C-alpha positions as CSV (number, residue, x, y, z in Angstrom):
1,X,-203.6,31.1,-25.0
2,X,-200.6,28.8,-24.8
3,X,-198.1,31.2,-26.4
4,X,-196.7,28.6,-28.8
5,X,-197.6,28.4,-32.3
6,X,-199.2,25.1,-33.3
7,X,-196.8,23.3,-35.9
8,X,-197.8,20.6,-38.1
9,X,-196.2,18.4,-40.9
10,X,-197.1,18.6,-44.5
11,X,-198.1,15.1,-45.4
12,X,-195.3,12.7,-44.9
13,X,-192.9,15.2,-46.7
14,X,-190.9,16.0,-43.4
15,X,-191.7,19.7,-44.2
16,X,-193.2,21.3,-41.0
17,X,-195.0,24.6,-40.8
18,X,-197.3,26.8,-38.6
19,X,-200.8,25.5,-38.6
20,X,-202.0,29.0,-39.4
21,X,-200.5,30.2,-42.7
22,X,-200.8,33.5,-44.4
23,X,-202.9,33.5,-47.5
24,X,-201.6,36.2,-50.0
25,X,-204.5,36.3,-52.7
26,X,-205.6,39.7,-51.5
27,X,-201.9,40.9,-51.6
28,X,-201.9,40.3,-55.2
29,X,-204.7,42.8,-55.6
30,X,-206.7,41.3,-58.1
31,X,-210.4,40.9,-57.3
32,X,-209.6,42.6,-53.9
33,X,-209.6,46.3,-54.9
34,X,-205.8,46.6,-55.5
35,X,-202.8,46.4,-53.2
36,X,-200.5,48.4,-51.1
37,X,-197.1,46.8,-51.4
38,X,-195.5,48.4,-48.4
39,X,-198.4,47.4,-46.1
40,X,-198.3,43.9,-47.8
41,X,-194.7,43.4,-47.2
42,X,-195.1,44.5,-43.5
43,X,-198.0,42.0,-43.2
44,X,-195.7,39.3,-44.4
45,X,-193.0,40.2,-42.2
46,X,-195.2,40.6,-39.1
47,X,-196.5,37.1,-39.6
48,X,-193.0,35.6,-39.6
49,X,-192.2,37.6,-36.5
50,X,-195.3,36.3,-34.8
51,X,-194.2,32.6,-35.7
52,X,-196.3,32.1,-38.8
53,X,-194.1,30.2,-41.2
54,X,-196.4,29.1,-43.8
55,X,-196.8,31.7,-46.6
56,X,-199.3,30.8,-49.4
57,X,-199.2,32.4,-52.7
58,X,-199.8,31.8,-56.5
59,X,-198.9,33.0,-60.0
60,X,-202.4,33.9,-60.5
61,X,-202.8,36.2,-57.6
62,X,-202.2,39.2,-59.7
63,X,-200.4,37.7,-62.7
64,X,-197.3,37.1,-60.5
65,X,-197.7,40.4,-58.3
66,X,-198.4,38.4,-55.2
67,X,-195.3,36.1,-55.7
68,X,-193.2,39.2,-56.2
69,X,-194.2,40.9,-53.1
70,X,-193.8,37.8,-51.0
71,X,-190.1,37.5,-52.5
72,X,-189.5,41.0,-51.5
73,X,-190.9,40.5,-47.9
74,X,-188.9,37.2,-47.6
75,X,-185.4,38.6,-48.8
76,X,-182.8,37.8,-46.0
77,X,-185.6,35.8,-44.3
78,X,-186.2,32.9,-46.6
79,X,-185.0,30.5,-44.0
80,X,-187.7,31.5,-41.7
81,X,-190.6,30.7,-44.3
82,X,-192.4,27.6,-45.7
83,X,-193.5,28.8,-49.1
84,X,-196.5,27.2,-50.8
85,X,-197.1,28.4,-54.3
86,X,-199.0,26.9,-57.2
87,X,-199.0,26.0,-61.0
88,X,-201.5,25.2,-63.5
89,X,-203.1,28.5,-64.3
90,X,-201.2,29.9,-67.2
91,X,-201.0,32.8,-69.6
92,X,-197.7,31.9,-71.3
93,X,-199.6,29.3,-73.5
94,X,-203.1,28.4,-74.7
95,X,-202.9,24.8,-74.0
96,X,-205.6,23.3,-71.8
97,X,-208.8,24.9,-71.4
98,X,-209.6,28.6,-71.1
99,X,-210.5,29.7,-67.5
100,X,-210.9,33.3,-67.2
101,X,-209.3,36.6,-68.3
102,X,-207.0,38.7,-66.1
103,X,-205.8,42.2,-67.0
104,X,-206.9,41.3,-70.7
105,X,-204.7,38.1,-70.8
106,X,-206.5,34.7,-71.1
107,X,-205.8,32.4,-68.4
108,X,-205.9,28.5,-69.1
109,X,-206.0,25.5,-67.0
110,X,-202.9,23.4,-68.1
111,X,-200.9,21.0,-66.1
112,X,-198.7,19.5,-68.8
113,X,-195.3,18.6,-67.7
114,X,-193.7,21.2,-70.2
115,X,-195.9,24.0,-68.7
116,X,-195.0,23.1,-65.2
117,X,-191.2,23.1,-66.0
118,X,-191.8,26.7,-67.3
119,X,-194.0,28.0,-64.4
120,X,-191.7,26.8,-61.7
121,X,-188.7,28.8,-63.0
122,X,-191.0,31.9,-63.2
123,X,-192.1,31.2,-59.6
124,X,-188.7,30.6,-58.3
125,X,-187.6,33.9,-59.9
126,X,-190.4,36.1,-58.7
127,X,-190.0,34.5,-55.2
128,X,-186.2,35.2,-55.2
129,X,-185.4,31.5,-54.0
130,X,-184.0,28.3,-55.3
131,X,-186.7,26.1,-53.9
132,X,-190.4,25.9,-53.2
133,X,-191.4,24.0,-50.0
134,X,-195.0,22.8,-51.3
135,X,-196.0,23.1,-54.9
136,X,-199.6,22.8,-55.6
137,X,-201.7,22.1,-58.8
138,X,-204.0,25.3,-58.5
139,X,-207.0,24.0,-60.6
140,X,-207.3,20.7,-62.3
141,X,-206.7,20.2,-66.0
142,X,-208.8,17.5,-67.5
143,X,-206.7,17.7,-70.8
144,X,-203.7,16.3,-69.0
145,X,-203.5,12.9,-67.1
146,X,-202.8,13.2,-63.4
147,X,-199.9,10.8,-64.0
148,X,-198.2,13.1,-66.3
149,X,-198.7,16.1,-64.0
150,X,-197.3,14.1,-61.1
151,X,-194.3,12.8,-63.0
152,X,-193.2,16.4,-63.8
153,X,-193.6,17.3,-60.0
154,X,-191.7,14.1,-58.9
155,X,-188.8,15.3,-61.3
156,X,-188.9,18.8,-59.8
157,X,-188.7,17.2,-56.4
158,X,-185.8,15.0,-57.4
159,X,-184.0,18.2,-58.6
160,X,-184.3,19.9,-55.3
161,X,-186.7,22.7,-56.8
162,X,-189.6,21.6,-54.6
163,X,-189.9,19.8,-51.3
164,X,-193.5,18.6,-51.2
165,X,-196.4,18.2,-53.8
166,X,-200.0,19.3,-53.4
167,X,-203.2,19.7,-55.4
168,X,-206.0,22.1,-54.9
169,X,-209.6,22.4,-56.0
170,X,-209.9,18.6,-56.7
171,X,-212.8,16.3,-57.0
172,X,-212.8,13.0,-55.3
173,X,-212.0,11.1,-58.5
174,X,-208.9,13.3,-59.1
175,X,-207.7,13.1,-55.7
176,X,-207.9,9.3,-55.9
177,X,-205.7,9.5,-58.9
178,X,-203.2,11.7,-57.0
179,X,-203.1,9.4,-53.9
180,X,-202.6,6.5,-56.3
181,X,-199.2,7.9,-57.4
182,X,-197.9,7.8,-53.8
183,X,-196.5,11.2,-54.0
184,X,-199.3,13.5,-52.9
185,X,-198.4,15.2,-49.5
186,X,-201.4,17.9,-49.4
187,X,-204.5,19.3,-50.7
188,X,-205.9,22.8,-50.6
189,X,-209.5,23.3,-50.7
190,X,-212.2,25.8,-49.6
191,X,-213.4,25.2,-46.2
192,X,-214.8,27.2,-43.3
193,X,-217.7,27.0,-41.0
194,X,-220.1,27.8,-43.7
195,X,-218.3,25.9,-46.3
196,X,-218.1,22.3,-45.2
197,X,-218.8,20.2,-48.2
198,X,-215.3,18.5,-48.0
199,X,-216.1,16.8,-44.7
200,X,-218.2,14.2,-46.8
201,X,-215.7,13.1,-49.3
202,X,-212.3,14.5,-49.5
203,X,-211.3,15.1,-45.7
204,X,-211.9,11.3,-44.8
205,X,-210.0,10.1,-47.9
206,X,-207.1,12.5,-47.2
207,X,-206.9,11.4,-43.5
208,X,-207.0,7.7,-44.4
209,X,-203.9,8.2,-46.8
210,X,-201.6,10.6,-44.6
211,X,-202.4,13.7,-46.9
212,X,-202.9,17.0,-45.2
213,X,-205.3,19.5,-45.9
214,X,-204.9,23.3,-46.2
215,X,-208.2,25.2,-45.8
216,X,-208.5,28.4,-47.8
217,X,-211.0,31.1,-47.2
218,X,-211.1,29.9,-43.5
219,X,-212.8,33.2,-42.5
220,X,-215.2,32.9,-45.5
221,X,-213.5,35.9,-47.4
222,X,-213.9,38.0,-44.1
223,X,-217.4,37.3,-43.4
224,X,-216.5,35.3,-40.2
225,X,-213.7,37.7,-39.1
226,X,-216.1,39.5,-36.7
227,X,-215.3,42.9,-38.0
228,X,-217.8,42.9,-41.2
229,X,-220.8,44.6,-40.3
230,X,-224.0,45.0,-42.4
231,X,-223.1,48.7,-43.3
232,X,-219.9,47.4,-45.1
233,X,-219.4,48.9,-48.6
234,X,-217.5,47.0,-51.3
235,X,-216.0,48.8,-54.1
236,X,-213.9,48.6,-57.4
237,X,-213.2,45.0,-58.4
238,X,-213.9,43.4,-54.9
239,X,-215.2,40.1,-55.6
240,X,-217.6,40.4,-52.7
241,X,-219.4,43.4,-54.1
242,X,-222.0,41.3,-56.1
243,X,-221.8,38.2,-54.1
244,X,-225.1,36.9,-52.7
245,X,-223.2,35.5,-49.7
246,X,-222.2,39.1,-48.6
247,X,-225.8,40.4,-48.6
248,X,-226.9,42.7,-45.8
249,X,-228.9,39.9,-44.2
250,X,-225.9,37.5,-44.3
251,X,-223.7,40.0,-42.7
252,X,-226.2,40.6,-40.1
253,X,-226.2,36.9,-39.4
254,X,-222.4,36.8,-39.1
255,X,-222.7,39.8,-36.7
256,X,-225.3,37.9,-34.6
257,X,-223.0,34.7,-34.7
258,X,-220.0,36.8,-33.4
259,X,-222.2,38.1,-30.7
260,X,-223.1,34.7,-29.7
261,X,-219.5,33.3,-29.6
262,X,-218.0,36.4,-27.9
263,X,-218.0,34.8,-24.5
264,X,-216.0,32.0,-25.7
265,X,-213.5,34.4,-27.3
266,X,-213.5,36.6,-24.1
267,X,-212.7,33.6,-21.9
268,X,-209.5,33.1,-23.9
269,X,-208.7,36.8,-24.4
270,X,-209.1,36.2,-28.2
271,X,-210.6,38.1,-31.2
272,X,-213.6,36.6,-33.1
273,X,-211.4,35.9,-35.9
274,X,-208.9,34.0,-33.7
275,X,-211.7,31.9,-32.3
276,X,-213.0,31.0,-35.7
277,X,-209.6,29.9,-36.9
278,X,-208.9,27.8,-33.8
279,X,-212.2,26.0,-34.4
280,X,-211.3,25.4,-38.0
281,X,-207.9,23.9,-36.8
282,X,-209.8,21.7,-34.5
283,X,-211.9,19.9,-37.2
284,X,-210.8,16.4,-37.9
285,X,-208.6,16.3,-41.0
286,X,-207.9,20.1,-41.3
287,X,-204.2,20.5,-40.9
288,X,-203.5,24.2,-41.8
289,X,-205.8,27.2,-42.0
290,X,-204.9,29.9,-44.6
291,X,-205.9,33.3,-43.5
292,X,-205.5,36.5,-45.5
293,X,-204.0,39.7,-44.2
294,X,-203.3,43.0,-45.9
295,X,-201.6,44.9,-43.0
296,X,-199.6,44.0,-39.9
297,X,-202.6,44.4,-37.5
298,X,-204.4,41.6,-39.4
299,X,-201.5,39.5,-39.7
300,X,-200.9,39.5,-36.0
301,X,-204.5,38.9,-35.1
302,X,-204.6,35.9,-37.4
303,X,-201.2,34.7,-36.0
304,X,-202.4,34.6,-32.3
305,X,-205.1,32.0,-33.4
306,X,-202.1,29.4,-33.8
307,X,-201.7,29.9,-30.0
308,X,-205.2,29.2,-29.1
309,X,-206.4,25.8,-28.1
310,X,-210.1,25.5,-27.6
311,X,-211.5,22.8,-25.2
312,X,-214.4,20.5,-26.1
313,X,-216.8,22.5,-24.1
314,X,-216.0,25.5,-26.2
315,X,-216.1,23.8,-29.5
316,X,-219.5,22.5,-28.5
317,X,-220.7,26.0,-27.6
318,X,-219.4,27.3,-31.1
319,X,-221.2,24.4,-33.0
320,X,-224.4,25.3,-31.1
321,X,-224.1,29.0,-32.2
322,X,-223.3,27.8,-35.8
323,X,-226.5,25.9,-36.0
324,X,-228.7,28.7,-34.5
325,X,-227.1,31.7,-36.2
326,X,-225.6,30.8,-39.6
327,X,-228.0,28.3,-41.1
328,X,-229.2,29.0,-44.8
329,X,-226.4,31.3,-45.8
330,X,-226.9,32.1,-49.4
331,X,-223.9,32.0,-51.9
């Protein structure tokens, strides 16, 4: 490992951040079997100390809980972090389309300008800051024109409340509309070794237009972490409990894959998770890899991936293992 964190720019915004980012969905607790606030704060602070500056959160992660925890963790450390948070999943209004219920509250997809102005103030308060580095539309809202959404975001940018504009969970048609405004800096999409659909459409379009891509679920919700064996038990509201992707057979495939790439990891004094994250960051068009952590040990393990540079021969060996061990994953 080189010892230096890989740093990249978010689109053409001038905002730079560590290529490995800390994803805080699990820290919000919802769909992850609850949260331990003290451990979560320690994980965020450990990430910063290890050179991970990009911290990704969202209001929907626990109905504000994740943002509140991030805010507590960054108190007195705001200048060390690049905060990405989101808008568009709302429970203060029933405009837009109903998406799901959380803790008995209906959550709607809505990206109207009035709502974005309301949401950003709530996020700033929970995060304990007066600006957000990257503000991302969380899920797209078919009831609001992209132009209206972007106009509201541009106004927030002019006011100094946000520094860069992003969109998440977009289809190609929506991405083309965002790009046409000239204001889009980044997209955030699911991408991992076993979730590569965006390679065919979104990634080439983003690269051609100077738009960064943040991958989420880079370790496939932990399946590719190297630490999830076939005997793992999921409990409570953990979303993986009834997910076919996490069948015993698939977890065995993931274990076999980990064994196959262990020689590569060993050569670099790296963990399986670090090797997987480094592979992700080496893929064309993938600018940042968001990785969840719920305690300092996980955070530090992820952070070290940002110092790992895999040579072409190791990337080829990993690709061969992917084809041999991880084909036909359900889910």
